[in-house]
C-alpha angles and dihedrals in degrees: 000000000000125000091247091052092051092051092048092049092048093049092048091049092051091047093050092047092050092047091051096047093049091065101041121131115271093029093129094250095114129057137169091275094051108027127184114268139198098297091046088053090052091051093045090051091054092048095043095106091055091044091052093053094045093046089060091062103029127044093206093067120082134185095219128038109240093202102064140134093252121231097022093051090048091049093052092044096052096041090055091045091053095043094041094054096046099261092135091059087085088074097046123097115250118241117251 
């Protein structure tokens, strides 16, 4: 792997990590007047593993956004958890 490729990979990894952590649950972005909705639930479901690890070390990070719209947020959250961890593979055809 060339030096240029290593630098590019490192910069992209740092950018992706910063982008993901800026939108984690409990970041203070949502409040009772503006709760998290369906698409926020989808994003928080996809970032749940990272949220779990960070919540072990920092009290400010949460796995689930407490200020949410209710059923729609839950639906988006659980759909992305199931899809993200391979739960939908039960419905896929196996390769021959």
